[in-house]
N, C-alpha and C positions, 0 to 999 in steps of 0.2 A: 311643395312641403306644405303639410298641416301646420297653418298657426296654431298655438299655444291657445286655448280659451280661460282669459282669468276669472276666477269665482265671481269680481262684481258683475262679470259680465253674463253671468248665469242666474237666469230666476228659479225659484223655488215658488211654487204655487200651492196653497195651502185651502180646500174646498172644505170645512165644516161647517155645521150649522152652531157650535158652541166657540162661543168667543174665546174664553178658554184656552181651548185645546189651541185654537190659530193662533192667540198671544204667546203661550207655549212654548210652540215650534219656530215663529219669529223670532222670538230673542235667542233658540238656540241656534238656528242659521243666518243669524244676522251676524252673531258674536262671530260666526265662524267666513264671515266677508260676502254673505250671498245676500243679494237683491230678493226681497221674499212680499210675497201679495197674498193679501187672504180672500175668501169669498165664502159668503154666505150659504150660497146655492147654485146648485150645479149650473145651472142655467147662466150666472152670472159671468163662472170662469167659464164656458162655451165661449163667452161674447167675447172674454177677454183673452183668451188663448187664438182666436181667429186671427189677430194682429199683433201680438206679441207673444209667439209659442214660448212655453217654458221649459225650462233645462231638466226638471222633475217635479211631478205633482204629487201630494198629498190628498187621498181623496175619501172620506168617511162611506161607512156601506149605508148607515142611517141618516137619512134627511129629508127634510119637508119638500115635498113636491117630488121631482124627477130624482133616486137614490142613486147610490155609486155606481149599480149594478146597469142602470138606464143612463148612465157619464159615460161607461166606457162601450156600451152599445150606441151610442152617441158618435164617440170619438172612431171606430173603427180600430180599439185597442191593443188588438194582436199587430197590427202596422203601424200604431202612434210614435213617432221618433223618441219622443223623452219617455223615461221609467214612469210607471204610476203604482205607488203604493198605496195600495188600502189601509186605511186605518179601522182597528178591530178592535172590539170587548173578547174576554175568552170564551162567551157566549157567542161569537158569530165564527167560529172558528171556520163552519161548515159554509158559511155562504162567503169565508174570506177564501175557502176553497172554488167554490162556485168562479166569484171573480177575477182567480187566477185561469179557470176556462175560459173566460167572459175576455181574456185579454191584458188581465192586471200584472203588473213586473215581479208583484211580489207582496207582502202584508205584512204592516206593522202591528203588533199586542200593545194595548196599553196596558199597564201602567209605562210609560213611555220611559228611555231611561238615555239622558241627552249624547252622552256619548257612542251608544249603540246606535242609535237612529243617525247620527252623521259618520257615523264608518260605513251604514249601510247605503247612506247617499255618497259615498265616497267610490262605494265597490262597485256599485250600480252606473256612474255616471262614468267610472273607469271602464267598465264593461262595454257601456254604450260607444264610448270611443272605437275600442275594440272592433266593435262590431261596424262600426260606419267606416273601419280601415281594412276591414278583413274584404277578402274575393268570396265571401258567402258559400266556399265549395265543402264546408263542413262534411255535408251528405252530399259529393256532389253526381254520384250515379245515381241512377232511376231503381226504382223498386215498386211493389204492388203496395197500393195505398198512401205513396209519395202527395199524393196530390190533395190528400184527407189531412195534411197536418199543417199546423199552424208553424210560420218564420220562425217562431222558439223554440216548439217542439223538434223543429229541424235543427235549430241549434245544440238541443238537449240530447237528441239521439248521436249526433256526432260523436258528445261525450260520452255517451254508454256505450256506443261501439269501438270508440276508442279505451275502453277498461277503465274510465273515470268511476270514481265513487261517487256519492250523494254529496257529500262534504267537498270532493276535489270539483265536481261540476257546477256545482252552486259557486265554489271563488273563482271559477274560472269566466262562470256565466254575472257576478255578481247577484246571486238570490242564495235562498235561505235551502238548505239541505230538503229540508218539509217539502219546501213548493218544487223541489226537481222531483221528490216521491209522487206530488202530483201531476207533472207532466209525466213522468216514466210510466204512471199509472194510465195517464188518458194515450199515450204513445203505444201500449201494449194493447190496450183494448179496443182501437182505431183498427190498428195491422192484425190484431188475430194473435197476437204472438202470448205463448203461455207462461214462459219467461224469461229470463235475462238473455238466457241461450238459444232460444229459438230467435228472440229477437234480432240478434246479431245474425243469424242464418238467412233469415227473410230479408234483411238491409243489404247482406254480400251476395247472396246466391240468388235471392228470388224466391225461394221455397221457402214452404210450410214444414214444418219436421212429421 
């Protein structure tokens, strides 16, 4: 039996060079009962994460020194056990999409809505718990190109082939429908699928239409 982890044992790490952002997010999550640690640089965060792994990470795209994308690479984010949210402004959406491709879990747009980001973290941690307890057989059989997909893309593909909409898949995996769209487009590109029906055909039969 898996022991239920209390919020007070779950650390949220906020990596942003803007102290106002770090303070604002810290207040929101401390009120929810989480432990919160803030870091001004990516290097400081990486050092802390070695000895005290976080339950969830908020990572700014733009920082002095190593950028958010550099940190995602350093973490091998596709396989990192904690969900990593990229913090982005409206003008950073293309970069946020790139961050998803580098393994970020999802992105949060500024300005923040406290209730919204708390809900997103709850959903992310719930999805992570489901993932940890699953048998990872969402797409069990082999098919051409499977080795090119990341673990997250395989999860998304499992939702697509089960007939889930972007909204339904996002709800199950704890990420936004827009991020599902990013993964779906990348999966189709990697597998050479022209549309959703073609994608399902490749996965189920191993054949292109």
